[in-house]
C-alpha positions in Angstrom: 0.0 0.0 0.0 2.8 2.5 0.9 4.5 1.9 -2.4 1.3 2.8 -4.3 0.9 6.0 -2.2 4.6 6.9 -2.6 4.4 6.4 -6.4 1.3 8.6 -6.5 2.9 11.4 -4.5 6.1 11.1 -6.5 4.1 11.4 -9.8 2.4 14.5 -8.5 5.7 16.1 -7.4 7.3 15.3 -10.8 4.4 17.0 -12.6 4.8 20.1 -10.5 8.6 20.4 -10.7 8.7 22.6 -13.9 5.8 24.7 -12.5 7.6 28.0 -13.2 8.6 26.9 -16.7 5.1 26.7 -18.1 1.9 28.6 -17.3 -1.2 26.6 -18.3 -4.6 28.2 -18.6 -3.4 31.7 -19.4 -4.9 31.7 -22.9 -1.7 32.8 -24.5 -1.1 35.8 -22.3 2.0 36.4 -20.3 1.8 35.6 -16.6 1.2 38.5 -14.2 2.6 39.1 -10.7 -0.7 37.7 -9.4 -0.4 34.5 -11.5 3.1 33.9 -10.2 2.2 34.6 -6.6 -0.8 32.3 -6.7 1.5 29.4 -7.5 3.6 29.7 -4.3 2.6 29.4 -0.7 3.6 32.4 1.5 6.4 30.5 3.1 7.7 29.1 -0.2 11.5 29.0 -0.9 13.7 27.0 -3.2 17.1 25.4 -2.7 19.2 25.5 -5.9 21.5 22.7 -7.0 24.4 24.8 -5.6 22.7 24.8 -2.1 21.8 28.5 -2.4 18.5 29.5 -0.8 16.1 31.5 -3.0 13.4 33.4 -1.3 9.8 33.6 -2.6 10.3 37.3 -3.4 13.5 36.6 -5.4 11.8 33.9 -7.4 8.7 36.1 -8.1 10.9 39.1 -9.3 13.0 36.8 -11.4 10.0 35.2 -13.1 8.4 38.6 -13.7 11.6 39.8 -15.4 11.8 36.6 -17.4 8.3 36.9 -18.7 8.3 40.7 -19.2 9.0 40.4 -22.9 6.4 39.3 -25.4 8.6 36.4 -26.5 10.4 35.0 -23.4 13.2 32.6 -24.1 12.4 29.0 -23.1 14.4 27.3 -20.3 16.5 24.4 -21.3 16.6 22.6 -18.0 16.3 18.9 -17.5 15.3 17.1 -14.3 15.9 13.5 -13.4 16.4 11.0 -10.6 13.4 12.0 -8.4 13.2 10.3 -5.0 11.0 10.5 -2.0 12.9 10.5 1.3 
């Protein structure tokens, strides 16, 4: 039973991993500050591969800058080796 639950949780987490690299349901418009903020809990933070801590505010400002042009450049990141601890 636990293996099935873990597999389901892992599947959900994998689908959310690239959350800031795609914005579904915006009907072709660029994401707004409100769109970005609605995707993060107030206490959200990210830890980068280098170990650096990124605050919610930093992430929000970075995404707003990234999507401030009509034709934002796509990210070319790859994720792999997901595990639940």
